[in-house]
C-alpha positions as a Python dict, from the first residue, in 0.01 Angstrom:
ca = {
    (1, 'X'): (0, 0, 0),
    (2, 'X'): (-259, 266, 68),
    (3, 'X'): (-621, 163, 123),
    (4, 'X'): (-863, 454, 153),
    (5, 'X'): (-1221, 454, 276),
    (6, 'X'): (-1490, 705, 367),
    (7, 'X'): (-1518, 742, 745),
    (8, 'X'): (-1886, 829, 709),
    (9, 'X'): (-1974, 515, 509),
    (10, 'X'): (-1948, 183, 693),
    (11, 'X'): (-1977, -12, 366),
    (12, 'X'): (-1663, 160, 243),
    (13, 'X'): (-1475, 32, 552),
    (14, 'X'): (-1619, -319, 503),
    (15, 'X'): (-1478, -325, 151),
    (16, 'X'): (-1130, -241, 280),
    (17, 'X'): (-1149, -511, 550),
    (18, 'X'): (-1306, -786, 342),
    (19, 'X'): (-1165, -728, -5),
    (20, 'X'): (-863, -501, -28),
    (21, 'X'): (-660, -592, 280),
    (22, 'X'): (-690, -968, 218),
    (23, 'X'): (-564, -915, -139),
    (24, 'X'): (-272, -707, -10),
    (25, 'X'): (-173, -979, 238),
    (26, 'X'): (-13, -1164, -53),
    (27, 'X'): (261, -899, -36),
    (28, 'X'): (376, -893, 330),
    (29, 'X'): (704, -711, 263),
    (30, 'X'): (516, -388, 206),
    (31, 'X'): (387, -128, 449),
    (32, 'X'): (11, -78, 477),
    (33, 'X'): (-154, 258, 531),
    (34, 'X'): (-527, 260, 590),
    (35, 'X'): (-658, 610, 531),
    (36, 'X'): (-996, 720, 663),
    (37, 'X'): (-1117, 1008, 447),
    (38, 'X'): (-1376, 1271, 533),
    (39, 'X'): (-1281, 1333, 896),
    (40, 'X'): (-1419, 1687, 868),
    (41, 'X'): (-1768, 1549, 792),
    (42, 'X'): (-1802, 1369, 1125),
    (43, 'X'): (-2011, 1561, 1376),
    (44, 'X'): (-2221, 1498, 1687),
    (45, 'X'): (-2528, 1416, 1479),
    (46, 'X'): (-2367, 1139, 1271),
    (47, 'X'): (-2073, 1020, 1484),
    (48, 'X'): (-2245, 702, 1603),
    (49, 'X'): (-2303, 597, 1242),
    (50, 'X'): (-1944, 662, 1131),
    (51, 'X'): (-1646, 429, 1143),
    (52, 'X'): (-1460, 487, 1469),
    (53, 'X'): (-1078, 500, 1479),
    (54, 'X'): (-1071, 233, 1752),
    (55, 'X'): (-1247, -8, 1514),
    (56, 'X'): (-978, 39, 1252),
    (57, 'X'): (-696, 16, 1507),
    (58, 'X'): (-841, -304, 1649),
    (59, 'X'): (-854, -455, 1300),
    (60, 'X'): (-491, -359, 1238),
    (61, 'X'): (-380, -505, 1569),
    (62, 'X'): (-566, -834, 1516),
    (63, 'X'): (-528, -894, 1143),
    (64, 'X'): (-232, -694, 1011),
    (65, 'X'): (42, -667, 1272),
    (66, 'X'): (309, -920, 1194),
    (67, 'X'): (178, -966, 839),
    (68, 'X'): (292, -639, 686),
    (69, 'X'): (624, -465, 731),
    (70, 'X'): (421, -205, 919),
    (71, 'X'): (55, -106, 935),
    (72, 'X'): (-81, 240, 1012),
    (73, 'X'): (-417, 415, 1026),
    (74, 'X'): (-463, 786, 965),
    (75, 'X'): (-786, 990, 965),
    (76, 'X'): (-772, 1259, 699),
    (77, 'X'): (-962, 1553, 558),
    (78, 'X'): (-885, 1705, 221),
    (79, 'X'): (-1109, 1997, 317),
    (80, 'X'): (-896, 2113, 611),
    (81, 'X'): (-571, 1917, 564),
    (82, 'X'): (-605, 1695, 873),
    (83, 'X'): (-367, 1397, 860),
    (84, 'X'): (-241, 1453, 506),
    (85, 'X'): (119, 1524, 610),
    (86, 'X'): (128, 1200, 811),
    (87, 'X'): (11, 999, 513),
    (88, 'X'): (256, 1148, 265),
    (89, 'X'): (548, 1142, 509),
    (90, 'X'): (479, 775, 585),
    (91, 'X'): (456, 678, 219),
    (92, 'X'): (779, 849, 122),
}
């Protein structure tokens, strides 16, 4: 499974945590990739308002490890290509 959210929108992350991941937990034999999109839009002015990678990693460690075959988080940017290879290599 791939669950994507906007790193600059906390509500987007809340939807992944509260709605999408719980629904996916019915299928534990699958791998889970949580993809944070928009990494290139995070800057010094808005960083404190953005979802931090450690928040996502903590969620994975507490709620997903041992449930899914594997669970990964990748920050990505379509604008500059950050993290895209990791996502596609992991999915394939």
